[in-house]
C-alpha positions in Angstrom: 59.9 32.2 -8.0 61.9 29.0 -7.6 61.8 26.1 -10.0 60.2 23.8 -7.4 57.2 26.1 -6.9 56.9 26.5 -10.7 56.6 22.7 -11.0 53.9 22.7 -8.4 51.9 25.4 -10.2 52.4 23.6 -13.5 51.1 20.3 -12.2 48.1 21.9 -10.4 47.2 24.0 -13.5 47.4 20.9 -15.7 44.9 19.2 -13.4 42.7 22.3 -13.6 42.9 22.5 -17.4 42.1 18.8 -17.8 39.1 18.9 -15.5 37.8 22.0 -17.1 38.2 20.3 -20.5 36.4 17.2 -19.2 33.6 19.4 -17.8 33.1 21.3 -21.1 33.5 18.1 -23.2 30.8 16.2 -21.4 28.6 19.4 -21.2 28.7 19.8 -25.0 27.8 16.1 -25.5 25.5 15.7 -22.6 22.5 15.0 -24.8 24.2 11.8 -26.1 24.9 10.6 -22.5 22.8 9.3 -19.7 21.7 11.4 -16.7 25.0 10.6 -15.0 26.7 13.2 -17.2 25.0 16.0 -15.3 26.6 14.9 -12.0 30.0 14.4 -13.7 29.8 18.0 -15.1 29.4 19.5 -11.7 32.0 17.1 -10.2 34.7 18.1 -12.7 33.8 21.8 -12.5 34.2 21.7 -8.7 37.7 20.0 -9.1 38.7 22.6 -11.8 37.8 25.5 -9.4 39.7 23.8 -6.6 42.8 23.3 -8.8 42.9 26.8 -10.4 42.4 28.5 -7.0 45.2 26.4 -5.6 47.5 27.4 -8.5 46.7 31.1 -8.0 47.2 30.8 -4.3 50.8 29.7 -5.0 51.6 33.0 -6.8 50.1 35.1 -4.0 52.5 37.5 -2.2 50.4 38.4 0.9 48.4 36.7 3.6 45.2 38.5 2.4 45.6 37.2 -1.2 46.3 33.7 0.1 43.1 33.8 2.2 41.1 34.9 -0.8 42.4 32.0 -2.9 41.9 29.5 -0.1 38.3 30.6 0.2 37.9 30.0 -3.5 39.5 26.6 -3.1 36.7 25.8 -0.7 34.1 26.7 -3.3 35.2 23.6 -5.2 37.1 21.2 -3.0 34.6 20.3 -0.3 31.7 19.8 -2.7 33.8 17.7 -5.2 33.9 14.7 -2.7 30.1 14.3 -2.2 29.7 14.9 -6.0 32.2 12.2 -6.6 30.2 9.9 -4.4 27.0 10.7 -6.2 28.7 10.1 -9.5 29.7 6.6 -8.4 26.2 5.9 -7.0 24.6 6.9 -10.3 27.1 4.9 -12.2 26.2 1.8 -10.2 22.5 2.4 -10.5 22.0 3.2 -6.8 19.0 5.5 -6.3 19.1 8.5 -4.0 16.3 10.8 -3.1 16.5 14.6 -3.6 16.5 15.3 0.1 19.5 13.0 0.7 21.1 14.5 -2.4 20.8 18.0 -0.8 21.8 16.7 2.6 25.2 15.5 1.2 26.0 19.1 0.2 25.2 20.7 3.6 28.6 20.1 5.3 30.6 21.4 2.2 28.5 24.6 2.3 29.2 25.0 6.0 32.9 24.4 5.3 33.0 27.2 2.7 31.3 29.6 5.2 33.7 28.5 8.0 36.8 29.2 5.8 35.4 32.6 4.6 34.7 33.7 8.2 37.6 32.0 9.9 39.2 35.3 11.2 36.1 35.8 13.4 35.9 32.4 15.0 39.1 30.3 14.2 37.0 27.1 14.1 38.5 25.9 10.8 42.1 27.1 11.3 43.3 27.9 14.8 46.4 29.4 13.1 46.6 30.4 9.4 49.7 32.6 8.6 52.6 32.8 6.2 55.3 30.2 7.1 58.0 32.2 9.0 60.8 30.1 7.4 59.6 29.5 3.8 57.7 32.8 3.4 54.8 33.4 1.0 53.0 31.6 -0.5 53.8 28.8 1.9 51.4 28.6 4.8 51.8 27.5 8.4 48.5 26.3 9.8 47.0 24.6 12.9 43.7 22.9 12.3 40.5 23.7 14.3 37.4 21.7 15.2 35.6 22.2 12.0 38.6 21.3 9.9 38.5 17.8 11.6 34.7 17.5 10.9 35.3 18.6 7.3 38.2 16.2 6.9 36.3 13.2 8.3 33.3 14.0 6.0 35.6 14.4 2.9 37.5 11.2 3.6 34.2 9.4 4.3 32.7 10.4 1.0 35.7 9.2 -1.0 36.1 6.0 1.1 32.4 5.1 0.7 32.6 5.7 -3.1 35.6 3.4 -3.2 33.9 0.7 -1.2 30.8 0.8 -3.4 32.9 0.2 -6.5 34.7 -2.7 -4.8 31.4 -4.3 -3.5 30.0 -4.3 -7.1 33.1 -5.8 -8.6 31.9 -9.5 -8.6 28.5 -8.8 -10.0 29.8 -6.5 -12.8 30.3 -8.1 -16.2 33.9 -8.4 -17.3 33.3 -6.0 -20.1 32.7 -3.2 -17.6 35.5 -4.0 -15.1 38.0 -1.7 -16.9 35.6 1.2 -16.1 35.5 0.1 -12.5 39.4 0.0 -12.3 39.4 3.6 -13.6 36.8 4.6 -11.0 38.8 2.9 -8.2 41.9 4.7 -9.3 40.1 8.0 -9.5 38.9 7.7 -5.9 42.0 6.0 -4.4 44.7 8.4 -5.6 43.2 11.5 -3.9 42.6 9.5 -0.7 46.2 8.3 -0.6 47.7 11.7 -1.4 45.6 13.5 1.2 46.5 10.9 3.8 50.2 11.4 3.0 49.7 15.1 3.3 48.0 14.9 6.6 50.7 12.8 8.2 53.4 15.3 7.1 55.2 13.3 4.4 54.7 16.0 1.6 56.5 19.4 1.2 55.4 21.7 4.0 52.9 24.4 3.3 51.6 22.9 0.0 48.5 20.8 -0.7 49.6 18.0 -3.0 46.2 16.7 -3.9 45.5 19.0 -6.9 48.9 18.1 -8.3 48.0 14.5 -9.0 44.3 15.0 -10.1 45.5 15.2 -13.7 46.1 11.4 -13.6 42.5 10.5 -12.9 41.3 13.2 -15.3 43.3 11.6 -18.2 41.9 8.2 -17.3 38.3 9.5 -17.2 38.8 11.1 -20.6 40.2 7.9 -22.0 37.3 5.9 -20.5 34.7 8.2 -21.9 36.0 7.8 -25.4 37.3 4.2 -25.5 34.9 2.3 -23.1 31.9 4.6 -23.7 31.6 5.0 -19.9 28.6 7.4 -20.1 26.7 5.6 -22.9 27.2 1.9 -21.9 27.3 1.4 -18.1 26.6 -1.6 -15.8 23.5 -1.3 -13.7 24.1 -3.0 -10.4 22.4 -6.4 -10.0 20.9 -5.4 -6.7 19.5 -2.2 -8.2 17.6 -4.1 -10.8 16.7 -6.9 -8.4 15.2 -4.5 -5.9 13.6 -2.1 -8.4 11.2 -4.6 -10.0 7.6 -4.7 -8.7 7.3 -8.5 -8.6 8.5 -10.2 -5.5 11.4 -12.6 -6.1 12.7 -15.4 -3.9 15.9 -17.3 -4.9 16.4 -20.9 -3.7 19.5 -23.0 -4.1 19.5 -26.6 -5.4 18.5 -27.9 -2.0 15.5 -25.5 -1.9 17.1 -23.3 0.7 16.4 -19.6 0.8 19.5 -17.7 -0.4 18.0 -14.3 -1.6 14.9 -12.1 -1.9 14.2 -8.6 -3.1 12.6 -5.6 -1.5 9.2 -6.1 -3.3 9.0 -9.6 -1.7 9.8 -8.1 1.7 6.9 -5.8 1.3 4.6 -8.7 0.3 5.9 -10.9 3.2 6.8 -8.6 6.1 8.1 -11.4 8.3 10.7 -12.3 5.7 14.2 -11.4 6.8 17.8 -12.3 6.2 18.1 -14.5 9.3 16.1 -17.1 7.3 18.9 -17.4 4.7 19.9 -21.1 4.6 16.5 -22.4 5.9 14.6 -25.0 3.9 11.9 -23.1 2.0 9.0 -25.1 3.3 10.0 -24.1 6.8 10.3 -20.5 5.7 6.8 -20.5 4.2 5.3 -22.1 7.3 6.8 -19.3 9.3 5.6 -16.6 6.9 2.1 -17.8 6.3 1.3 -20.3 9.1 0.5 -22.9 6.3 2.4 -25.5 4.3 3.5 -24.4 0.9 0.6 -25.2 -1.5 2.8 -26.8 -4.2 5.7 -29.2 -4.5 8.8 -27.5 -5.6 9.6 -29.3 -8.8 12.3 -28.6 -11.4 9.6 -28.0 -14.0 8.2 -24.5 -14.0 4.6 -24.0 -12.8 2.1 -21.2 -12.2 -0.7 -20.9 -9.7 -2.6 -18.5 -7.5 -2.2 -18.2 -3.8 -3.8 -16.1 -1.1 -2.1 -14.5 1.8 -3.6 -12.7 4.8 -7.2 -12.5 5.9 -10.2 -10.3 5.6 -9.3 -6.7 4.6 -5.5 -7.5 4.4 -6.0 -10.5 2.1 -3.9 -10.4 -1.1 -3.9 -12.6 -4.1 -0.7 -13.4 -5.9 0.2 -15.3 -9.1 3.2 -17.4 -8.2 5.4 -18.8 -10.9 8.7 -20.7 -10.8 11.6 -20.7 -13.0 14.8 -22.8 -12.9 18.0 -21.0 -12.1 21.1 -22.6 -13.5 24.5 -21.0 -14.1 28.2 -21.7 -13.5 28.0 -20.8 -9.8 24.8 -22.4 -8.6 21.6 -24.2 -9.5 18.2 -23.5 -8.0 14.9 -21.9 -8.5 13.3 -18.5 -8.7 9.9 -18.0 -7.1 8.2 -14.9 -8.6 5.2 -13.4 -6.9 3.0 -11.0 -8.8 0.2 -9.1 -6.9 -3.0 -9.7 -8.8 -5.4 -8.6 -6.0 -6.6 -5.6 -7.9 -6.8 -7.5 -11.2 -8.8 -10.3 -9.5 -11.1 -7.7 -7.9 -11.7 -6.1 -11.3 -12.4 -9.5 -12.8 -14.9 -10.3 -10.1 -16.5 -7.0 -10.6 -16.7 -7.4 -14.4 -18.2 -10.9 -13.9 -20.7 -9.5 -11.5 -21.7 -6.7 -13.9 -21.9 -9.2 -16.8 -23.9 -11.9 -14.9 -25.8 -10.2 -12.1 -28.8 -7.9 -12.2 -27.7 -4.5 -10.8 -30.9 -3.8 -9.0 -31.8 -7.1 -7.4 -28.3 -8.7 -7.2 -29.5 -12.0 -8.6 -28.6 -13.6 -11.9 -29.5 -11.6 -15.0 -31.1 -13.1 -18.2 -27.7 -13.7 -19.8 -26.3 -15.6 -16.8 -29.6 -17.6 -16.6 -29.3 -18.9 -20.1 -25.6 -19.7 -19.8 -26.1 -21.8 -16.6 -29.5 -23.1 -17.5 -28.3 -24.6 -20.8 -25.7 -26.6 -18.9 -28.1 -27.8 -16.3 -30.7 -28.6 -18.9 -28.2 -30.6 -21.0 -27.0 -32.5 -17.8 -30.7 -33.3 -16.9 -31.3 -34.7 -20.4 -28.1 -36.8 -20.2 -29.1 -38.2 -16.8 -32.8 -38.6 -17.7 -33.8 -36.5 -14.6 -36.7 -34.1 -14.5 -36.3 -30.5 -15.3 -38.9 -27.8 -14.6 -39.1 -24.0 -15.3 -41.1 -21.5 -13.2 -41.9 -18.2 -14.8 -43.0 -15.4 -12.4 -44.7 -12.0 -13.1 -45.6 -9.3 -10.6 -49.3 -8.4 -11.1 -50.0 -4.8 -12.0 -46.5 -3.7 -11.5 -47.0 -0.7 -13.8 -49.7 0.5 -11.5 -47.2 0.5 -8.6 -44.8 2.7 -10.6 -47.6 5.1 -11.7 -49.0 5.4 -8.2 -45.9 5.5 -6.0 -43.1 6.3 -8.4 -40.2 4.3 -9.9 -38.0 4.4 -6.7 -40.8 2.5 -4.8 -41.1 0.2 -7.8 -37.4 -0.6 -7.5 -37.8 -1.2 -3.8 -40.7 -3.6 -4.5 -38.6 -5.6 -7.0 -35.9 -6.1 -4.4 -38.5 -7.0 -1.7 -40.1 -9.6 -3.9 -36.7 -11.1 -4.6 -35.8 -11.3 -0.9 -39.2 -13.0 -0.1 -38.7 -15.5 -2.8 -35.1 -16.3 -1.7 -36.3 -17.4 1.7 -38.2 -20.2 0.0 -35.5 -21.3 -2.5 -32.7 -23.8 -2.0 -29.1 -23.4 -3.2 -29.5 -25.7 -6.2 -32.4 -23.7 -7.6 -31.4 -21.2 -10.4 -33.1 -17.9 -9.7 -32.8 -14.9 -12.2 -34.4 -11.7 -13.3 -35.9 -12.5 -16.7 -36.7 -8.9 -17.6 -38.7 -6.0 -16.1 -41.0 -7.4 -13.5 -40.5 -11.0 -14.6 -38.4 -13.7 -12.8 -37.5 -17.2 -13.7 -36.5 -20.3 -11.7 -34.9 -23.5 -13.1 -35.4 -26.7 -11.1 -33.1 -29.6 -12.0 -34.3 -33.0 -10.6 -37.8 -31.7 -9.8 -41.1 -32.4 -11.6 -43.9 -30.0 -12.5 -45.7 -31.2 -9.3 -42.7 -30.0 -7.3 -42.6 -26.8 -9.3 -46.3 -26.1 -8.7 -45.9 -26.6 -5.0 -42.9 -24.3 -4.8 -44.7 -21.7 -7.0 -47.7 -21.7 -4.6 -45.4 -21.2 -1.6 -43.8 -18.2 -3.4 -47.1 -16.7 -4.3 -48.5 -17.0 -0.8 -45.3 -15.6 0.8 -45.4 -12.5 -1.4 -49.1 -12.0 -0.9 -48.7 -12.2 2.9 -45.6 -10.0 3.1 -46.3 -6.5 1.6 -43.6 -3.9 1.2 -43.7 -1.7 4.3 -41.9 1.7 4.3 -42.2 4.8 6.3 -44.6 6.3 3.7 -46.4 3.4 2.2 -47.6 -0.2 2.5 -47.5 -1.8 -1.0 -49.2 -5.2 -1.5 -48.7 -7.2 -4.6 -49.4 -10.6 -5.9 -47.7 -13.0 -8.4 -48.9 -14.8 -11.5 -46.8 -17.9 -12.1 -46.5 -20.4 -14.9 -44.9 -23.9 -14.5 -43.7 -26.3 -17.3 -41.7 -29.5 -17.1 -39.3 -30.7 -19.8 -40.6 -33.6 -22.0 -38.7 -36.7 -23.0 -38.1 -35.3 -26.4 -34.3 -35.3 -26.9 -34.7 -32.5 -29.5 -36.4 -30.1 -27.0 -34.6 -26.9 -26.3 -34.6 -24.6 -23.2 -36.4 -22.0 -25.3 -39.3 -24.3 -26.1 -39.6 -25.1 -22.4 -39.6 -21.4 -21.5 -42.2 -20.8 -24.1 -44.5 -23.4 -22.5 -43.9 -21.9 -19.1 -44.8 -18.5 -20.6 -48.1 -19.9 -22.0 -48.9 -21.2 -18.5 -48.1 -17.8 -17.0 -50.5 -16.0 -19.4 -53.2 -18.6 -18.6 -52.8 -17.6 -14.9 -53.2 -13.9 -15.9 -56.3 -14.6 -18.0 -57.9 -16.5 -15.2 -57.6 -13.5 -12.8 -54.0 -13.3 -11.7 -52.6 -14.2 -8.2 -52.5 -17.9 -9.1 -50.3 -20.7 -10.4 -50.9 -22.6 -13.6 -49.1 -25.6 -15.0 -48.7 -26.0 -18.7 -51.1 -28.5 -20.2 -51.0 -29.4 -23.9 -54.3 -28.5 -25.5 
């Protein structure tokens, strides 16, 4: 074996040993590192297989031995490039789905099969034989169709990985740029060496790429220990920007659109990059068909806005924040989808203030709203009247027809009464079969007239169902507030209740106004 071949084998073996050491070193400490370590383990393991198989191939003495070691090279070499790309993507915080992860490994698997079965189809190597001049282990080869496909894919993976690192240079903090330099070197050196090999500027019959991989391995080892590459890594700005759930729009100091994230694109489907540079009010008019509801001030503000209509309507909390750094000044508009929260709030309010059966105000809501109306009436010295309603013999309806019919009857009475009431009249279920109406600005005379209208309407409109016709009547008490400034709503309700019981004592189905005895 000549000294030159020994040098080749030594350099390749050194690359293999260093990558194997890196693989085992990171594997042992993988629990201390982030998930990126797992990808790096497979990446360095693939390179180690490639290097060791290359080294053993250089001590082969027959074509059959060389073919075996070449096949073993293709166990590691083709897969190392996409794994290197995945390593870079994880380092930069770029997400990739499992399906795409697997798809990246399809061509390397096919390349391995093509090399292992090349004697049957010659699609990878048209010619693969011992160099007639140099002899074993040097190889004379002519590439086939699949070799070209495999080469394009391999170079593509390394080139894309290199570009990704370059593209994230500006947005990476200076503290991490040494790590980026190492990654750039680790991707660029194999690309350059492979390119020199393909154009015939390296020794014939020898693949020079594994000879120089020890350089990038040493740098990776240094970076792991000195810059803590696997424990403290930059997360690409766009990865964070596009991973948050809130929609974000970035404006410059002239309120022109300069950036938006993916969440905002989902909220505002018409938003696109052709709008960059447009004044935001024009952008908003295009997106929503309306003028922007607030003036863009330098001071932060928060407000709710609605977008869409009917079923597609969404409610957003919009807040602004000033953006000021060395490069630019402007504003952030942050949109948080609160549609579901708003719906839950409305539902909770309905449950808290509306009667579940009749869908009118419940007792709690009545007192809350009536107290305010009563206080306002006292302040304005306007009349205030309470009407208290009871369904006559309601228990008899439940006993005769059952509770489901009783529930139907309650809803029926409410609907009949609502046809006679105006919007400013406060109508609520007081409890059981009792209802209450508060009339601000109306006297007991007005209340008595309305009560009689309600009584007659219910009497004349029985509940009609497929099985039954249920007729009921109402007993109603009416009371007007006095001029006593100390009077409470409870005292007024008590007088209406006394009038109601007077109506019951006198035979029911009638209206009585409270009179002081």
